[in-house]
N, C-alpha and C positions, 0 to 999 in steps of 0.2 A: 867562560864556559869550559868545563873540564873536557879532557880528551874522550872520556866515556860518553859524555853528552853529545859531543860532536859526532862520534861514531854512530850513536843511536839515530841522530837527526839525518845523517847521510843515508843510513839504511832505509828510514821511512820515506825519504825523497825518492829513493830508487824504486820502492814498492808502489808509489803513486805514479804509475806509467801514464803516458798520454792516452793510451787505449782505455785504461780504467776510468780516467777523468771523462773521456768522451762517452763511455757507457752511462755514467752518472747523469751527464747533461741530457743525453737522449731519453733516459728514463724519466727525468724531470719534465721534459717536453711532453711526453705521452701523458703523464699524470696531471699536468697543468691544463691540458686540452683533451680530456678523455674521449670526446666524441669526434675529434678532428682526425682526418686521414692525412698522413704525412708521406711524401715521396722521399726515397732514399737520398736524392740530391739535396732536398731541403734539410733533412736531418744532419747530413754531412756538413753543410754550410753552417747551420746553427750551432754545431758542436765543435767548430773550429777546424774542420777537416775538409776544406773545399778542394784540396789538391787530390791527385790520383790515389796516393797512399791513404789519405783520409777517407776517401769514398770506399776503398776496399775494406778498411777497418770498420767503417759504419755498417756496410753490408753484412760483415761477419757478426757484428754485435747484434744487429736487428734479427738476423736469422737464428741466432742463439736464443734470443728472447722469444721468438716464435716457437722454437722447440720446447722451451720451458713453459709455454702456455700463458706468458705474461702479455704478449703482443700477438695480434692476429693479422694475417694478410687480407686486404680487401680487394686487391687485384695483383697483377704480376709485379707491380712496382710501388704500390701504396700500402701503408700499414697504419694500424691504430691500436690503442690499448684494448686488450681483450676484456669483454664485459666482466669476467670473473675477477679482474684486477681493479675494476672501477669501484667508486663509492656506491653503496647499495642502499635502497630503502625497503622497508617491509610494509606490505599492504595486502588487501583482499581482492581476489579476482572477480571481475564481472565479465562473464563469457558472452561472446557473440555467436550467432548461428554459423558464421563462416569459419570459426575456429580461432580467429583472432580474439583479443581480449583487452580489457582495461584493468589496470591495477589501481585501486583506490587507496591512497595513502593518507592517513589522518594528519591534518595540518598542512597538506599540500593542496593548493588551489585547483590545479589542473590534474585530472586523472591521466595516468601514463598509458599510452597505447602500446600494445605489443602485437606484432604480426604473428600469425599462426606458426610461421617457420621458427620463431624465437620463443614459443610458448613453453617449451621444456615439459610437455605433458601436464601442464597445470589445468585445472578444471574450475568451474564456477564455484565460488565460495572458499577456495583454497587460500591459505595464507602463504605468501611467497616473498622471496627476496628478488628485487628487480633493480637493474642498472639502467640509467638513462644513457642511451647511446647517441642520440641526435635530436635535433629539433625539426618538426615537420614544417611544411610550407606555411601553415597557420601560426607557427610559433609554439604549438603545443608539444610536450615532450613525447618521444618515442623511446622504447627501451627493450630490454631482453630479460626474460626470467632466468635468474641464476640458479635458484633452488626452490623447490616446494618445501616450505618449512613445516606446514601442517595441512593434511588433507581435511576437507570439510566433512564433518560428521553428519552425513545425510543419506537419505534413501534415494534411489533412482527407480522410477516407475516406468515400465515399458512392456512391450509385447515380445514373446518368445518366438524366435525364428530358428527352427531346429533342423539339424542334419543327422546323419546316421550316428556319428560319434560325439558330437558336441552341439552346443546351442549358443546363440547370441541373444542378448536382450536389446531390442531397438528402443531406445529411451524416448518417451513421449514429451520431449521439451526441446524448444529451439536452441537453448543455450548449452546443449550437450552434443558436441560435434562428432562423437565416436560411439560405437556400440560397445556393450560389455560382453566379454567372452566368458561363457559358463563352461567349466570343465567337470565339476562334480555334481552329482544328483541329476544328471541329464535325463536318466530313465524315468524320473518322476514328473517330467515336464512334457507338455504337449504343444505342438505348433499352434500359435494364436492365443496362448495363455497370457492373461494380464497379470504381471508379477511385480513384486518389490525386490530390488537387488541392492547389494552393497559392494563397493569396490574393495578387493583384498590386496591387489598388487598391480603394478604396471612396470614391467621390465623395459629397460631402455630400448631394446631392439624390437619390441612389440608395437604393432600399429594401434592396438586398443588394450584397455586394462582388463585384468582378470577379476571376476567377481563371483558372488554366490547369491542364489535366490533365497530370500528370507521368508517370503510369503507368496502363495498363489491366491490371487483375488477372484479369479473366475475367467470366463471367456471374454475376449475383446468384443466390445459392443453391447455386452450385457449391462443394463442400467446400474444395478447395484455394484457390479465390479468397477464400472467407470467412476461412480461417485466415491467408492472406497479408494480408488486409485488417486483421485484428486486429494483426498485427505492424507494419504500416505506421502504424496509428493510434497506436501507442506508440513510433513512430520506432525500431523494431527491425528489423534486416536479416533477410532470409530466404534470401539467397544470398551467396557470397563473391565479391569482385572477381576478375576473371580473373587479374590479376597475382599475387594472393595464392595462388590455387590453383596457378599455375605454379611459384611459389617453393617451395610445400610439396611439389610433385611432385619437385623436384630434391633434396630432402633425402635423404641416403644412409642406408640401413639397416645399413651395415657397421659392426661394432664392432672398432676397432683393438686390437692387442696392448697398446699403451700404455694404452688405456682400461681393458682388463681388469686390467692390473697396478695401476692407480690405485684400484681399488675392492675392497671386501670381497666375497669370493666366497661366495655363499650357494646355489649351484646344487645342492649335495648335500643341502640341508636340505628336508624335506618341506614343500611350499608349494602352496596352492590359493586360488582365488577363490570367493566366494559372492555372487551377484548375482541380480537379477530375471530371470525366464525370457526376457524380450524385450530384455535389455540387449545393446548392441552394442559398448560400450567398457568395459573392465575396468581402472579406474585404481588399485585397491588389492588387495593379496593378503596372506594371513596364512601365516606359516610356524610350524612347531612341532617341537621336539625335547626329549627328556629329557636333562638334564645328569648327569654322574657323581655330583654331590653330592646328587642327588634333586630339585633344583629343575628348573624347566622354562624353556626359552628360547622366547619368542614374538616373532616379527618382524612388524612392520607395514610392508609394502613398498608404496611409492607411485611411480607412473610418474615417471621423471625427465624431465619436459617441458622443463626448462631446458637439457638437453643438446642438444635438437633446435631449440628456439625461442630464437634468439640475440637479445640486446638490440639494438634498432634495426632489426631485420629487418622486412619487410612483414608477415609472419605475426604477429610480436610486436606490432606497432602495431595490427593488426586485433583481436587478442585483448584488448589494453588498452582499445580503444574499446568492444568488446562487453562485456567484464568478466565475463560469465556465459553459460552455456548457457541456453536457454529451453525449457521443457517444456510444450508445448501438449497438449491432450487427445489428439491423434492423431499427434503428431510431435515430434521434438527438433530444435531449431535450435542446433547446436553452437557453442561458442566458438572451436574450432580446426577447420581443414579435416579431412575424413575421412581423408586420408593420415596425419595424426597421431593423431586421436582414436580411430579404429577399427583402425589398423594399427601404426605405429611405437611409439606410447605405450600401446597396449592390451596388458595382461598376459595374453595368450592362452596356453593350455596348450601345453607342448612347444616353446616358443620362448624363447630366451635374451633377457632384457629388462633394460634399465638402470633402476635405481630409486634413490630417496632413501628411506632406511629408518630406522625407530626400532625398536631391538631391546632387549627387556627380559628380564632374568633375574627369575623370579618364584617365590615360595615357595608352599607348599600353601594358604596363606590368601589368595592372589592379591595379595600385596603385592610391590612392585618392590624387588628387592635391588640391582640394577645396571642401568644403561641406557647405550645407545650410539646416536649419531646419525651418519649419514654416507651416502656413495654406495655402492651395491652393484650386483651383477649377480645375477639370479635365474633360476630355471627352474620355471615353474608345472607341477605334476604333474596337476592336475585342475581343471576348471571345474564348480562346483556351482551349481545354482539354489537359491533359498531353500527351495523345496518339497522338494528332494532332501535338503538338510541337515536340515530339520525332520523328515523321515521317520526319519532316523538317530537324532536326538535323542529321538524318540518310540518307539524300539525296533527299527526296521528294520535289517537288515544292509546293508552298503554299504562302498565304498572309504573308507579312512582313518577308520573308525568310532571307534577309540580316540582319535585326535587330536581329532576333532570333539567327542566327549563330554567330553574333558578341557578343551578350550577353552570349551565351554559352561558347565562347572562353574566355571571361573575367572571367566567373564563374569557369571554370576549372583551370585557373591560380590561382585564389583566393583559390580554394579548395586545390590545390597542396601545396601552401604556408602555408595554415592553418595546414595541416598535418605535414609538415616539421617543423613547430614551436611547435608541440607537441599536437595538437588536436587528440583525440582518435577516431578511427573509429570502431564502433560496427555495423557490417552489418549482421543482422539476418532476415531470411525470416519471413514475417508476414502472418499468415493464415487467410483467409477470407472465408465466406460462400456464396454460391449461394442459394437464397431462392425462394420459390414459392410464389404465391399471399397470401397464408395463413400463410406465415412465416416459413414453414417447410424447413429444410436444404436439398438441393438436391445434393450438392457437395462441395468440398473444393478446393480453389485455393490460390495462393500465390501472395501477393502484391510485385512487383519488383520495386526497386528504380533505375530509369535510369537517363540519363543526363538531361532530362527536369525537373525532380524533383530536381536534384542537382542545376540547374540554379536558380530556385525559392529559394531554401534553402540558397544558398550562398549570394544572394542579401538581403534576410531577415536577415541573420546573420550579414551582413555588417551594415544594418540599426540599428539593436539592439545594436551592439557593439559600433557604432559611437555615438548614442544618449547618451548612458550611459557614454562613455568617455568624451563627451562634457560637461556633468554636473559634473561627479565624479572626473575628473582630475584637476578641478579648485578649488583651496583652497582659502578660505576667509582670513580675517585678523586674525581670531582665529585659523588658520591652519586646518580648517575643510571644507569639501565640503558641499554643500547644501543638504538637505534631499532629497533622491530619492528612487525609488523602483528598487532594483537589483534582478536579478535571480542569485543566488550564488550556488556554488558546491564545497564542501571541498575535501581535499586530501583523498585518500583511507586509510582505517584502516590498520595499520601495521600487526596486528595479522592475519587478513583476507588475506593479501598479502602473508604472510609466508605460510599459509595453501594452498593457491592457487599454490604457487611455488612448494611445496612438492607434490601436486597432479599431476601437468602437467609433472613433471619429469618422471612419469610412461609412458608417451607417447613419451619421448625422447626430451622434450623441457626444456631448461634451462632458468630460470627467476630469476635474482639476485637482481633487484632493490627493494629498501625498502621505498623510499620516493622521493619527488620532481618530476621534469619533467622527470627524468630517467625512472620512472615507465611508464609514458605515451609513451615514445619512445620505450621501450621494449614491451609494450602492442601492439603497432601498428606493430612492427616487428613480434610478435607472431601471430597476426591476419592474416598477410600476409602468414605466413608459413602454417597455418592450413586451408587456403582457399581451398575448394573442397575436403578435406580429411574427412574420416569417423568420426573423433573426433571433427570436426569443431563445430557442434551444442553444444555439452556438454561443450567444453572449452569456447565457447562464453557465454553460460549461466552462468558459474561459474565466468568468468571475469566480467560480469555485476554485479554479486552479491558482488564482492569485492569493488565495487564503492559505494560512499555515494549517498544519494538522494539529488537532487537539490530542492531548496525552495526559497521563496521570503523573502527579508529582506531589511531594510534600512542600515544595516551594511555590507559594501562591503568587501568580502574576495576573490573576483574573481570567475571565473568559471573554475575549474580544468579540466573537461572533454573537454572543447573547447579551453583551453589554452588562455583564454581572461582575462586580468586583470580587465576589466570592461565589464559587460554584463547585459542587461535588456530585458524585453519583451515589444516591442513597436508596433508589427505588427498585433495584432489580438484583438482589443478592442471589436469586435462584440461577441467574445466567451470567453474572459478572462478579469476579472475585474482589475487585476494589470496593464494591458495595458491601460485601461481607466484611472486609477489613474495616470499613467505615463504621458499620454497626458495632463492631467490637470496641473500636476507639471511642465512639460516642457513649456507649454504655459505661466504659471505664471512666470517662470524664464526668458523666452524670453522677457517678458514685464517689466523686471527689478524688479520683486518681491523678497522679503526677504525669507530666508529659513523657511519652515513650521515646525510645531511641529512634531518631529520624533516619539514620543510615539504614537500619533494617527495613523500615517501611519504604524507603526510597528504592531499595533493591526490588521489593515486591511490586512497586509502581512501575519500574522500568520493565520488569518481566511481563506484567499485565499489558503494558502498552505494546510490547513486541508481539505478544500472542494475539492481541486484538488486530494488529496489522496483518499478521499471518492468516488469521481467520477470514479477514476481509478479502485477501487475495484468493483464498480457496473458494469463497462465496462467488467472487467474480468469475473464477475459472469454471464453476459449475454452471453459471448462467451462460458463459461463452460456449460451453459444450452444447447446451440445449439450443442455443441460437444456431450453431452449425448444423446440429441434428435437424432442426426445423427447416433450414434452408437447403439441406441436401437434396430434397425432392424438387427444388426450384432452380437447379443449375440450368443456365441458358435463358432464364426469364429476365426481363428488364424491370427496374424499379427506380423511383425518384427518391432523392435524399439530399442531404447537405454535407459539406465537408466538415468533419468534426475534429480533424487533426492533420497536421502536415509534419513529416519528418524527412530526414535525408534519404530514407529508403522507400518512402511511399506516402500516399494520401489515404487517410481514413475517411470513410463515408458512412454516415448514419442514415438508415432508411427512414423515410418520413412516416410510414404507417405503423412500423413495429419498433423503432429505435434500435434495430439490429445493426451492428457495425461490422464492416469488413474493410479490406485494404486493396487499393489499386497500387501495384508496385510501380515505382518511378520508372523502371526500365521498360514497363509495358504501357506507359502513358500515351506515347505517340511515336512517330517516326523521327522525332528530334530529341535532343538531350535536355532533360529538365533538371534544374538544381534547386536546392532548398534554401529559401531566404528566411532566416530565423527571425529577423526583425519584422518582416511583413506577414509572417505565418503563411507563406505562399510557396508554391512550386512554380518556377519561372522557366519558360522555354528559352534556350540560349540563342536560337536562330530567330524565332518569331517574336519573342518577348511576351508571348501569351502567358497569363497567370491563372493559377487555380489557388484561390485564397480561402482561408478558413471562413466558413459560413456560406460559401457559394452554393447555390442550388445546382445539382447535377443529376444526370441520368446514368445509371450503371447497368451492366449485365453481370449476373452471377457466373463467374468463371469456374470456380471450384470450391469444394467444402471438405476440408481435411479434419476428420474427427480426432485423429491421433494427436495432431498439433493444436486442435481447437481453433482452427484458422479458416476464415472466409476470404476467398480471393475474388475481387471484382475486376472488371475492365470498364474503362470509361467510355461511354457512348457519346456524351456531349454535356453541355452546360446551358444554363438559362441566364439571360441578362435580367436587369432590374424590372423590365416590363413583361417578363414571362416568355420572352422569345427564345427559342431553342437554337443552339449553335453546335453542329456536329463536331466531334473531336478532330476530324480530319480537315476541317475548314481552314483554308489558307487565304488571307486577304490579298496577298501579292498576286494571286491568280486572277483577281478581278480589278485591275487598275481603273477601268472605265467607271466603276461605281464610285470610286473616290473622286475622279475628275468631275463627275456630275454632282458631287456633294451629297449623294444618297448614302443612307446608313449601310455600313459594310454588311455583306451577307443578307441583304434584303430578300434575295431570291429564295433563301432557305426558309422553308416553312415546315412545321412538324407534320 
């Protein structure tokens, strides 16, 4: 080694002081165990400085790291790596009413809990960077939000609370823990206005974000304002842009001779629609005639929306964005302007209409002998309501009686065969409200599915299944079918099924299937056994929850719930964008077109699935609002019901006579502490061991009705045993030891 090299080496050794090496070791300790708290004594010992001088150096190093923000003090003598220096993950916030939150990270099994003290002003839907700082007692991760990467692009709906110089918007949702401060345009606002607001900024020193009001919907409590508020909350439109309405108004209703010539003429075939009494658009019709060979021909005729709504038009762009009609409790928000949905594309009687049709030749056993798909022109002879068609099925005289009876006979045969082949039947009563002119709920009734409904349903299912099979079952030279829009439904989750089986055994029902069609067969058998029994409602609810959700996709996996290997939505292009997409694809392929780009279609499928879910949430919110409004006058009254859900924060009870649901807060349940047992679907008293289990019959008192939060608060009065005996909520068996010693049933002295 040269003198020069020796000199350089000596200099380097001098620069690597013990203090510098100790700092590196300490930093490595913090980084290796990011959630661990270290005492100074431990850090000194681990870095080779257990003597007095080493401890002084360690203290100086750690405090310097604290000043730099790399390390934070957790007490006077313990330290850990600062969250900003920890490895971080990126995810989306799911806010809790308390202000705490969960961060959902794609690819991570457990959501990361963040206490409200560490939320860093993150709000529901925001994309954030989060550091995991420790493990909770359950083993689940807990963290700290380091940065809000992107604010959620969303509306906040609430009520104005105004002072002399400024105003706040009190947001009408439980997952928004702060109000929005409004600084500009306050003079145009009134106390009690229902408004839509957007967040502009949130300064670090401010307790709440600053925002601006984008729309005044009306006064709080006004029915139209409240329904529009629900739509705004879910970012759903309630009116069409002026230019879209104007374009729709310009669409001609004239049918050219060339158009007649290009279509199959079905105007001479008996055709009618069957719809709800209050329906305004009729997008499907059924035709019927007997053929010379004794078979029958049944046509399923669907409004040809694509004839009027051209690709690239403003109307088409608006329909694509909306993706679905929205059905609130008191109104319909259509996907298409009224000029199309209620006029041009509505299959009204005695008007020639353009359709896309599926026409079937069927034998006496309701099996399809021959099928045809294509564009048609029809003339509906009669509009039936479900009630009118049902009256004929039940023996009344009426128009087209023979046709309706024959169609019903075929439908019932198809229905029986469908269930025999594994289609699952979930029949649950659907609650509807009777409303006055102002939209106030006067009463609750139940929508009953009868044979007239089933008649329409079976022929729509036939058309949907047949169209998708026609395209999907044909493979090209590459071994693949042409790109198409399928409605798919996956097999149920095995873990959910196991929990379901463990739960229903309490009612004496055995359910052993774990996968495949055996699950569907046993589910149908179970639904038959519980029909009319007290546990029917809760078992049905839980059975539905074990099922996966259906969605749209170009990748066909079949429809498990219907037991169809191929299934699509063909029959409602007025109200569903995927049906409109399917009509275009089917027409393209019938004309000999090549397979289209699957990626583009899949993006539209994903968007349609998302919008469908959003619309369903809005529909549930509108029903919940009316439920609370209906019960507001019944605060203090007692009702019987059954436990429909149990969570860590409360017990949900569905009332027996109306299916209205409210919650008993766990903290209000009794004078003892109750905990949530997820495996048992139960709330369990820690002292008495008393259980409230999903499906239990209970008696509640209406405690409160909060229209702003659309929330019903119940208090538990007591529960019923399997013999109908009532047990008050404050009953304590330990207070009656003599009853046990004599072998009598506990609580026998209690009578209702």
